[in-house]
PLY file of the C-alpha trace (Angstrom):
ply
format ascii 1.0
element vertex 181
property float x
property float y
property float z
element edge 180
property int vertex1
property int vertex2
end_header
131.32 96.78 85.15
131.51 99.50 82.58
130.26 99.97 79.05
131.80 97.93 76.28
135.00 99.55 75.05
137.13 98.23 72.22
140.56 97.04 73.31
143.15 97.30 70.50
145.13 94.22 69.46
147.95 93.49 71.88
150.61 93.52 69.17
149.72 97.14 68.35
150.35 98.45 71.89
153.50 100.34 72.85
154.81 101.91 76.05
155.83 105.58 76.09
157.56 107.78 78.64
157.07 111.55 78.77
158.75 114.20 80.92
155.51 116.09 81.36
151.82 115.58 82.05
149.60 114.69 79.08
146.29 116.39 78.54
143.45 113.95 79.29
141.86 114.72 75.92
144.73 112.81 74.24
143.37 109.46 75.44
140.12 107.85 76.54
139.93 107.33 80.30
137.81 104.43 81.53
138.63 104.73 85.24
140.85 106.97 87.39
142.44 106.76 90.81
144.60 109.44 92.47
147.06 108.71 95.30
148.51 111.67 97.17
151.60 111.32 99.35
153.63 113.95 101.19
156.07 114.47 98.33
154.21 113.31 95.17
150.88 112.65 93.50
150.28 109.53 91.40
147.36 109.52 88.98
146.45 106.14 87.50
144.14 106.02 84.50
142.91 102.82 82.85
142.51 103.27 79.09
141.41 100.95 76.27
145.10 100.33 75.43
146.18 99.85 79.06
147.12 102.70 81.37
148.45 106.21 81.85
150.49 106.78 85.02
151.35 110.37 85.93
153.78 110.90 88.81
154.20 114.52 89.89
156.32 116.42 92.37
156.81 120.18 92.39
160.05 119.65 90.43
159.45 116.63 88.17
156.57 115.11 86.23
156.77 111.71 84.53
154.00 110.12 82.47
154.08 106.48 81.41
151.48 105.55 78.81
150.49 102.44 76.92
149.14 103.56 73.55
147.70 101.83 70.52
149.24 102.02 67.08
148.25 105.19 65.28
147.31 107.08 68.44
148.50 110.66 68.11
150.93 111.64 70.83
152.87 114.85 71.39
156.56 115.09 70.57
157.31 117.63 73.31
158.65 115.84 76.37
158.62 112.41 74.68
161.53 110.38 76.09
161.07 106.99 74.40
158.73 104.36 72.98
158.93 100.56 73.25
156.76 98.09 71.38
155.37 95.61 73.84
156.68 92.27 72.64
158.60 89.82 74.76
160.54 91.49 77.55
161.99 95.00 77.74
163.57 97.16 80.38
164.76 100.73 80.33
165.82 103.49 82.71
165.72 107.26 82.68
167.33 109.79 85.00
164.56 112.41 85.37
166.64 114.74 87.53
169.72 114.68 89.71
167.64 113.01 92.45
164.86 111.11 90.58
165.40 107.82 88.75
162.77 105.97 86.68
163.06 102.31 85.71
160.60 100.07 83.92
160.33 96.51 82.76
157.65 94.91 80.62
156.71 91.37 79.80
154.21 90.26 77.17
152.98 86.69 77.18
150.68 84.74 74.92
149.41 81.76 76.91
147.52 78.55 76.17
143.79 79.26 76.63
143.43 77.29 79.91
146.45 79.03 81.50
145.22 82.41 80.33
141.80 81.86 81.92
143.43 80.75 85.20
145.75 83.80 85.27
142.85 86.09 84.35
140.79 84.71 87.25
143.71 85.15 89.67
144.16 88.78 88.59
140.43 89.38 88.94
140.42 87.85 92.42
143.49 89.85 93.53
142.07 93.04 92.04
138.89 92.72 94.08
140.99 92.62 97.27
143.62 95.29 96.60
144.85 97.73 94.01
142.84 99.32 91.23
140.83 97.04 88.96
138.81 97.88 85.86
136.89 95.12 84.13
135.56 95.79 80.65
131.99 94.92 79.81
131.84 91.53 78.03
130.99 91.22 74.35
128.51 88.51 75.43
127.64 87.13 78.84
129.96 84.10 78.66
132.99 85.97 77.31
136.19 86.48 79.28
136.43 90.24 79.58
139.60 92.30 79.24
140.79 93.85 82.47
143.28 96.37 83.71
144.74 95.88 87.18
147.24 98.27 88.81
148.90 98.15 92.22
151.09 100.85 93.73
153.44 100.17 96.63
155.02 103.23 98.24
158.14 102.64 100.27
160.67 105.00 101.79
162.15 106.93 98.88
160.51 104.89 96.12
157.29 103.87 94.42
156.71 100.52 92.70
153.76 100.25 90.31
152.69 96.94 88.76
150.15 96.89 85.93
148.49 93.93 84.25
146.36 94.17 81.11
144.62 91.15 79.63
143.70 90.58 76.00
141.32 87.59 76.01
140.89 87.34 72.25
144.62 86.72 71.98
145.04 84.84 75.31
147.66 87.47 76.11
148.70 89.52 79.11
150.95 92.57 79.30
152.70 93.21 82.60
154.62 96.37 83.38
156.61 97.20 86.48
157.67 100.76 87.16
160.10 101.94 89.83
160.48 105.63 90.63
162.97 106.45 93.33
164.93 109.21 94.94
168.63 108.54 94.53
0 1
1 2
2 3
3 4
4 5
5 6
6 7
7 8
8 9
9 10
10 11
11 12
12 13
13 14
14 15
15 16
16 17
17 18
18 19
19 20
20 21
21 22
22 23
23 24
24 25
25 26
26 27
27 28
28 29
29 30
30 31
31 32
32 33
33 34
34 35
35 36
36 37
37 38
38 39
39 40
40 41
41 42
42 43
43 44
44 45
45 46
46 47
47 48
48 49
49 50
50 51
51 52
52 53
53 54
54 55
55 56
56 57
57 58
58 59
59 60
60 61
61 62
62 63
63 64
64 65
65 66
66 67
67 68
68 69
69 70
70 71
71 72
72 73
73 74
74 75
75 76
76 77
77 78
78 79
79 80
80 81
81 82
82 83
83 84
84 85
85 86
86 87
87 88
88 89
89 90
90 91
91 92
92 93
93 94
94 95
95 96
96 97
97 98
98 99
99 100
100 101
101 102
102 103
103 104
104 105
105 106
106 107
107 108
108 109
109 110
110 111
111 112
112 113
113 114
114 115
115 116
116 117
117 118
118 119
119 120
120 121
121 122
122 123
123 124
124 125
125 126
126 127
127 128
128 129
129 130
130 131
131 132
132 133
133 134
134 135
135 136
136 137
137 138
138 139
139 140
140 141
141 142
142 143
143 144
144 145
145 146
146 147
147 148
148 149
149 150
150 151
151 152
152 153
153 154
154 155
155 156
156 157
157 158
158 159
159 160
160 161
161 162
162 163
163 164
164 165
165 166
166 167
167 168
168 169
169 170
170 171
171 172
172 173
173 174
174 175
175 176
176 177
177 178
178 179
179 180
C-alpha cells in the first residue's frame, strides 16, 4: 500500500483525450506500468483522479486522462472532454489507420453492493492487471483503488479501468479500444 493521497470527489472528475503525450509534471503519478509490444508502447499511470493512458507508435500518440475539476491541462492536442456522469461513449479517428473508441459508466451503489464490488475488484487486481490501492484514512476504512487491465489482440488493444470512490459508494469504469482499421 502507498501513502495516503487525496482522491477528488467523483462528480468533479472528467475524461480527456489528447493527440500527444502529456508531460508527467502535469499530474501526480502514484504508480506506473509500461507495456511494450512490437508496434506500440502503452504507459499506464494511476493518479489521484484515476488514470493516464498513453499509447504510442512511431506515427501516432494518444493520451487518455481522467482529471479533477480545476486541474490545468494543455490546449494543444486536446481532442475532447467528457464529465463522468452516467454513461458516455465517443470515438476519434487518430489517423487513416488508427481508430480510438471509449465508453464510460459511473455508478453510485448502495453501500453493501459497493463493498462487494470493491472486494471483487481488489481480488481480481491481485491476480491480473495493474492494481493500486490507496492507503486508508483509518485502518477499518474501505480504501480507494485504481485497477487497469490491458488485453492486446491482433490489430487492437482493449483497456478496462476501474476507479472506486468509497466515500461516495461510487465506481467509474472506462473501456478503451484502440485498433488498426
